[in-house]
VOBA-1610 file (N, C-alpha, C; in pm, whole numbers, padded with zeros to 5 digits, always signed):
BEGIN
Met+00750-03832+00003Met+00670-03674-00134Met+00736-03672-00181Asn+00651-03674-00380Asn+00746-03588-00465Asn+00714-03433-00428Lys+00890-03405-00452Lys+00861-03287-00451Lys+00812-03158-00504Lys+00837-03258-00634Lys+00725-03107-00768Lys+00578-03118-00751Ala+00546-03266-00683Ala+00443-03278-00683Ala+00363-03154-00559Asp+00459-03129-00431Asp+00450-03030-00360Asp+00397-02906-00400Asp+00451-02856-00490Asp+00479-02773-00584Asp+00308-02708-00641Ile+00249-02847-00669Ile+00124-02799-00730Ile+00005-02734-00627Ile-00031-02646-00618Ile-00142-02635-00606Ile-00284-02660-00612Leu-00332-02674-00784Leu-00388-02650-00881Leu-00386-02770-00977Asn-00494-02890-00911Asn-00461-02978-01108Asn-00650-02981-01124Leu-00613-02930-01283Leu-00712-02936-01327Leu-00730-03147-01439Ile-00744-03208-01434Ile-00733-03348-01555Ile-00830-03360-01558Asp-00786-03411-01721Asp-00883-03409-01804Asp-01096-03346-01795Val-01073-03249-01757Val-01224-03116-01713Val-01281-03164-01857Tyr-01429-03217-01834Tyr-01521-03204-01907Tyr-01662-03155-01837Lys-01657-02992-01987Lys-01802-02959-01932Lys-01884-02869-02082Lys-02001-02909-02036Lys-02118-02860-02175Lys-02187-02790-02051Tyr-02310-02693-02159Tyr-02411-02589-02161Tyr-02445-02676-02239Gly-02577-02765-02223Gly-02681-02776-02320Gly-02604-02847-02399Asn-02636-02824-02512Asn-02479-02958-02606Asn-02406-02851-02667Glu-02349-02768-02571Glu-02280-02649-02628Glu-02127-02738-02550Lys-02043-02753-02597Lys-01886-02845-02512Lys-01797-02710-02459Ile-01802-02668-02330Ile-01711-02554-02338Ile-01583-02613-02337Phe-01516-02772-02182Phe-01410-02831-02196Phe-01427-02943-02200Glu-01308-02985-02260Glu-01348-03133-02340Glu-01179-03166-02310Lys-01132-03263-02224Lys-01009-03295-02164Lys-00932-03201-02131Phe-00943-03100-02103Phe-00878-03010-02061Phe-00787-03015-01892Asn-00629-03017-01900Asn-00604-03040-01856Asn-00530-02896-01799Met-00467-02863-01648Met-00392-02762-01621Met-00340-02745-01488Ser-00185-02706-01451Ser-00154-02735-01346Ser-00109-02586-01292Leu-00115-02545-01166Leu-00079-02403-01109Leu-00009-02435-01033Lys+00068-02405-01005Lys+00193-02338-00908Lys+00195-02291-00834Lys+00224-02315-00659Lys+00193-02255-00528Lys+00295-02086-00580Asn+00272-01981-00496Asn+00284-01890-00487Asn+00335-01835-00663Ser+00243-01866-00728Ser+00263-01826-00876Ser+00127-01748-00896Ile+00150-01627-01021Ile+00039-01575-01082Ile+00031-01612-01185Asn-00052-01622-01276Asn-00151-01680-01376Asn-00193-01614-01444Ala-00250-01602-01552Ala-00341-01588-01658Ala-00412-01642-01733Ile-00492-01591-01738Ile-00631-01667-01826Ile-00676-01557-02008Leu-00634-01593-02111Leu-00705-01491-02254Leu-00732-01611-02317Gly-00847-01555-02363Gly-00884-01631-02530Gly-01024-01481-02501Pro-01036-01532-02617Pro-01204-01465-02677Pro-01325-01454-02629Ser-01428-01382-02615Ser-01550-01410-02539Ser-01577-01539-02565Gly-01596-01623-02527Gly-01733-01764-02525Gly-01670-01869-02564Thr-01497-01830-02445Thr-01373-01937-02435Thr-01433-02017-02308Gly-01516-01949-02239Gly-01460-02109-02076Gly-01467-01971-02047Lys-01337-01846-02027Lys-01292-01797-01877Lys-01348-01827-01757Thr-01465-01767-01785Thr-01532-01760-01625Thr-01578-01884-01587Thr-01615-01922-01667Thr-01657-02053-01606Thr-01518-02115-01612Leu-01402-02101-01650Leu-01294-02201-01558Leu-01287-02138-01412Leu-01278-02035-01378Leu-01297-01956-01298Leu-01385-02013-01169Asn-01476-02068-01203Asn-01639-02073-01145Asn-01584-02207-01076Ile-01585-02314-01174Ile-01502-02470-01207Ile-01418-02478-01103Ile-01292-02358-01047Ile-01222-02403-00963Ile-01257-02317-00829Ser-01299-02288-00839Ser-01390-02201-00671Ser-01496-02285-00664Gly-01532-02389-00750Gly-01601-02494-00701Gly-01778-02441-00694Ile-01824-02293-00797Ile-01932-02251-00778Ile-02018-02315-00872Glu-01950-02362-01041Glu-02022-02486-01088Glu-01897-02623-01074Asp-02051-02695-01100Asp-01982-02845-01138Asp-01889-02891-01270Ile-01847-02991-01260Ile-01773-03037-01420Ile-01854-03146-01438Asp-01877-03200-01547Asp-01997-03296-01600Asp-01905-03410-01548Ser-01750-03379-01610Ser-01626-03550-01566Ser-01478-03480-01561Gly-01419-03537-01522Gly-01228-03530-01495Gly-01251-03477-01307Glu-01128-03396-01295Glu-01129-03390-01194Glu-01082-03228-01160Val-01065-03194-01065Val-01042-03077-00993Val-00991-03121-00857Ile-00873-03115-00859Ile-00788-03132-00745Ile-00719-02989-00659Tyr-00764-02943-00551Tyr-00695-02805-00527Tyr-00653-02869-00395Asn-00512-02799-00324Asn-00425-02866-00224Asn-00383-02704-00148Gly-00514-02635-00138Gly-00462-02527-00054Gly-00620-02540+00044Asn-00607-02406+00084Asn-00739-02395+00193Asn-00814-02245+00145Asn-00914-02268+00093Asn-01018-02098+00118Asn-00947-02096-00061Ile-01025-01991-00097Ile-01024-01912-00215Ile-01106-01823-00186Ser-01046-01722-00242Ser-01096-01597-00257Ser-01152-01538-00400Tyr-01237-01471-00470Tyr-01228-01398-00557Tyr-01306-01294-00550Ile-01259-01191-00692Ile-01275-01115-00774Ile-01339-01102-00859Phe-01478-01114-00792Phe-01528-01115-00957Phe-01581-00958-01033Gln-01625-00982-01212Gln-01614-00837-01303Gln-01719-00714-01243Glu-01799-00791-01202Glu-01890-00667-01069Glu-01856-00622-00986Asp-01889-00574-00894Asp-01772-00487-00794Asp-01826-00598-00663Arg-01962-00570-00602Arg-01993-00693-00537Arg-01997-00643-00378Leu-01990-00514-00383Leu-01983-00466-00279Leu-02065-00453-00157Ile-02134-00444-00109Ile-02279-00419-00019Ile-02356-00331-00046Pro-02377-00288-00073Pro-02448-00153-00085Pro-02452-00088+00066Trp-02518-00088+00142Trp-02564-00095+00297Trp-02442-00037+00393Leu-02296-00062+00402Leu-02213-00117+00476Leu-02096-00049+00359Ser-02026+00039+00545Ser-01890+00092+00501Ser-01816+00053+00405Val-01720+00102+00349Val-01592+00070+00259Val-01494-00038+00385Tyr-01510+00033+00482Tyr-01461-00058+00634Tyr-01556-00184+00627Asp-01662-00177+00665Asp-01706-00316+00676Asp-01779-00399+00548Asn-01730-00338+00472Asn-01741-00448+00311Asn-01627-00515+00333Ile-01469-00453+00371Ile-01390-00565+00384Ile-01420-00643+00580Ala-01443-00584+00649Ala-01451-00652+00801Ala-01520-00806+00767Phe-01613-00796+00677Phe-01758-00887+00649Phe-01743-00969+00645Val-01621-01019+00563Val-01561-01143+00560Val-01486-01236+00681Leu-01432-01133+00738Leu-01355-01204+00870Leu-01421-01172+01001Lys-01570-01181+01035Lys-01654-01209+01105Lys-01628-01284+01134Ser-01643-01382+01122Ser-01659-01526+01199Ser-01554-01535+01221Lys-01423-01555+01203Lys-01282-01630+01217Lys-01220-01503+01325Tyr-01227-01327+01340Tyr-01154-01272+01432Tyr-01172-01206+01538Ser-01141-01182+01631Ser-01185-01100+01753Ser-01204-00944+01650Lys-01272-00891+01705Lys-01313-00660+01715Lys-01150-00658+01675Lys-01039-00673+01770Lys-00964-00609+01714Lys-00882-00694+01632Asn-00880-00767+01601Asn-00749-00866+01499Asn-00809-00782+01364Ile-00968-00784+01357Ile-01035-00727+01288Ile-01015-00608+01207Lys-00975-00489+01270Lys-01005-00393+01285Lys-00798-00413+01264Asn-00777-00405+01279Asn-00572-00436+01245Asn-00540-00457+01117Ile-00616-00597+01021Ile-00631-00664+00955Ile-00671-00519+00822Val-00834-00462+00875Val-00897-00367+00746Val-00791-00262+00764Asp-00785-00214+00859Asp-00648-00084+00917Asp-00492-00110+00802Lys-00524-00211+00760Lys-00361-00270+00713Lys-00374-00247+00601Tyr-00487-00339+00524Tyr-00533-00323+00360Tyr-00572-00209+00303Leu-00656-00120+00391Leu-00731+00014+00346Leu-00590+00105+00366Lys-00466+00011+00383Lys-00376+00173+00369Lys-00294+00143+00212Leu-00299-00039+00283Leu-00228-00096+00151Leu-00225+00008-00037Val-00398-00031-00029Val-00494+00028-00155Val-00539+00169-00168Lys-00449+00241-00023Lys-00476+00430-00033Lys-00639+00480+00006Leu-00662+00368+00087Leu-00820+00385+00183Leu-00847+00434+00276Gln-00733+00432+00340Gln-00733+00472+00446Gln-00848+00593+00514Asn-00870+00696+00435Asn-00942+00809+00495Asn-01055+00846+00374His-01108+00713+00287His-01254+00658+00277His-01309+00603+00322Lys-01248+00493+00437Lys-01318+00418+00516Lys-01459+00351+00567Asp-01481+00530+00570Asp-01672+00557+00646Asp-01771+00602+00494Lys-01710+00587+00372Lys-01751+00619+00255Lys-01835+00473+00192Tyr-01982+00507+00158Tyr-02019+00407+00111Tyr-02045+00354-00033Pro-02023+00246-00118Pro-02002+00281-00205Pro-02072+00329-00340Arg-02172+00409-00299Arg-02249+00495-00455Arg-02176+00614-00430Glu-02042+00668-00283Glu-01985+00777-00290Glu-01893+00738-00346Leu-01803+00593-00407Leu-01709+00557-00451Leu-01663+00563-00582Ser-01549+00620-00617Ser-01526+00596-00756Ser-01491+00465-00819Gly-01527+00420-00988Gly-01449+00316-01029Gly-01373+00202-00986Gly-01216+00328-00943Gly-01161+00276-00897Gly-01124+00264-00766Met-01191+00371-00664Met-01192+00283-00567Met-01296+00165-00528Lys-01384+00203-00609Lys-01472+00004-00552Lys-01401-00066-00601Arg-01229-00082-00719Arg-01143-00179-00757Arg-01095-00226-00625Arg-01039-00085-00558Arg-00987-00143-00471Arg-00999-00131-00342Val-01107-00125-00341Val-01216-00239-00188Val-01193-00360-00300Ala-01238-00422-00358Ala-01265-00588-00404Ala-01168-00595-00393Ile-00960-00558-00425Ile-00859-00613-00382Ile-00887-00643-00237Ala-00844-00536-00179Ala-00839-00486-00038Ala-00910-00628+00027Arg-01028-00639+00021Arg-01072-00726+00097Arg-01030-00872+00045Ala-01029-00945-00080Ala-00990-01005-00096Ala-00838-01066-00067Phe-00786-00954-00080Phe-00650-01080+00027Phe-00665-01037+00148Ala-00765-00967+00189Ala-00767-00937+00425Ala-00829-01109+00433Tyr-00937-01165+00345Tyr-00954-01339+00361Tyr-00860-01391+00267Glu-00848-01492+00425Glu-00724-01557+00423Glu-00756-01695+00328Ser-00616-01694+00217Ser-00651-01784+00168Ser-00598-01836+00046Asp-00506-01949-00026Asp-00402-01961-00087Asp-00420-01925-00191Leu-00578-01912-00264Leu-00530-01945-00433Leu-00640-01799-00452Leu-00635-01658-00529Leu-00704-01555-00545Leu-00774-01610-00695Leu-00875-01607-00672Leu-00932-01562-00866Leu-00932-01467-00889Met-00965-01408-00979Met-00926-01221-01050Met-01078-01259-01196Asp-01130-01222-01238Asp-01199-01207-01354Asp-01199-01064-01387Glu-01163-01031-01434Glu-01120-00892-01536Glu-01124-00819-01448Pro-01052-00808-01345Pro-01059-00766-01254Pro-01025-00570-01262Phe-00946-00576-01359Phe-00929-00434-01428Phe-00966-00324-01546Lys-01127-00412-01567Lys-01171-00348-01658Lys-01234-00267-01666Gly-01249-00166-01738Gly-01374-00042-01733Gly-01282+00106-01710Leu-01083+00068-01658Leu-01012+00141-01574Leu-00919+00220-01708Asp-00946+00312-01683Asp-00842+00375-01771Asp-00718+00322-01759Met-00642+00389-01840Met-00468+00317-01853Met-00365+00380-01688Glu-00393+00522-01699Glu-00306+00564-01578Glu-00357+00504-01450Leu-00478+00544-01476Leu-00578+00398-01335Leu-00470+00279-01273Lys-00571+00201-01414Lys-00511+00052-01416Lys-00406+00064-01371Lys-00272+00100-01457Lys-00174+00096-01383Lys-00138+00112-01220Asp-00171+00181-01175Asp-00180+00234-01045Asp-00196+00133-00948Ile-00353+00123-00976Ile-00365-00017-00890Ile-00315-00132-00906Ile-00272-00179-01108Ile-00201-00284-01138Ile-00066-00284-01026Asp+00044-00203-00988Asp+00094-00181-00916Asp+00054-00216-00703Glu-00024-00152-00745Glu-00030-00138-00600Glu-00084-00325-00576Phe-00146-00331-00628Phe-00196-00493-00633Phe-00056-00614-00638Leu+00059-00598-00700Leu+00168-00684-00693Leu+00252-00620-00566Asn+00211-00502-00531Asn+00368-00473-00398Asn+00254-00543-00283Ile+00138-00568-00272Ile+00102-00676-00201Ile+00071-00779-00185Trp+00097-00857-00323Trp+00122-00996-00369Trp+00264-01028-00360Ser+00324-00877-00295Ser+00501-00966-00321Ser+00575-01020-00189Tyr+00443-00974-00111Tyr+00469-01055+00026Tyr+00344-01161+00080Asp+00171-01081+00044Asp+00155-01227+00019Asp+00137-01383-00021Arg+00162-01303-00147Arg+00243-01441-00239Arg+00147-01585-00244Arg-00021-01573-00223Arg-00083-01663-00280Arg-00115-01698-00422Thr-00120-01767-00443Thr-00148-01819-00619Thr-00262-01769-00656Val-00249-01708-00766Val-00317-01571-00848Val-00380-01627-00967Val-00500-01621-01049Val-00510-01656-01207Val-00636-01547-01163Leu-00592-01492-01275Leu-00625-01336-01380Leu-00691-01395-01483Val-00834-01361-01526Val-00853-01355-01633Val-00860-01199-01651Thr-00805-01230-01820Thr-00801-01070-01856Thr-00819-01088-02011His-00833-00953-02093His-00866-00961-02234His-00717-00872-02275Asp-00615-00855-02173Asp-00533-00693-02220Asp-00400-00813-02200Ile-00308-00854-02318Ile-00238-00908-02348Ile-00105-00878-02276Lys-00032-00706-02250Lys-00054-00638-02159Lys-00002-00615-02023Glu-00160-00643-02023Glu-00162-00612-01851Glu-00123-00823-01834Ala-00188-00860-01891Ala-00092-01031-01877Ala+00079-01050-01842Lys+00104-00979-01920Lys+00257-00987-01947Lys+00329-00939-01853Tyr+00295-00809-01770Tyr+00287-00751-01691Tyr+00358-00755-01520Met+00195-00863-01537Met+00125-00870-01371Met+00164-01114-01386Thr+00236-01170-01486Thr+00156-01254-01428Thr+00316-01354-01531Asp+00319-01485-01444Asp+00463-01581-01436Asp+00381-01662-01580Lys+00365-01685-01576Lys+00239-01785-01704Lys+00097-01731-01752Ile+00063-01712-01866Ile-00010-01717-01929Ile-00119-01824-02058Tyr-00219-01890-02014Tyr-00276-01968-02030Tyr-00381-01895-02154Phe-00371-01972-02273Phe-00521-01891-02397Phe-00582-02009-02427Leu-00680-01961-02394Leu-00841-01985-02420Leu-00867-01994-02573Glu-00879-02128-02638Glu-00959-02181-02767Glu-01129-02163-02769Lys-01150-02176-02866Lys-01350-02237-02861Lys-01280-02446-02820Asn-01398-02502-02719Asn-01401-02611-02737Asn-01222-02695-02728Asn-01208-02566-02571Asn-01087-02655-02542Asn-01042-02796-02468
//
């Protein structure tokens, strides 16, 4: 087997996508290497979130191919999407319940709570958390869920600069040994340069 092909976890080939009469992607191609962090930048309306939804299977394409050579996909959405009636601990444990024993779940959740510095807040509910703490829970939950690809849609949007840097550094610390492939949608070029190996710029009718 071609070694170069073995390094590719995701291939989008001649992807065509439209909403009504509006073309979002036309003959769009992209290849992502394993163990890489990739940024997607571009103005509003260029299909950044749509691209993540196509990769994850949330949205279908009109033609072309999406070839994913991995297991499972994690997704951090723009919105917090924490379950309001579950504690921080249970929000993370929720994605693990179908796969692990109670003891293993506790070990995994405790590990990621410690990494995002929320071990002392595990019994709190989403309404009791700041915006930054909610982001940390979302990151912990995404990493706790075993996958080969992590999609992130503006995960640090709305955070002040100091808090954003702290959370990004926590994320990179986890990723340094986790090493799953990441696709990050952002409007912040500095954020993209700081975090990623490769940057893709989207324009209208890519």
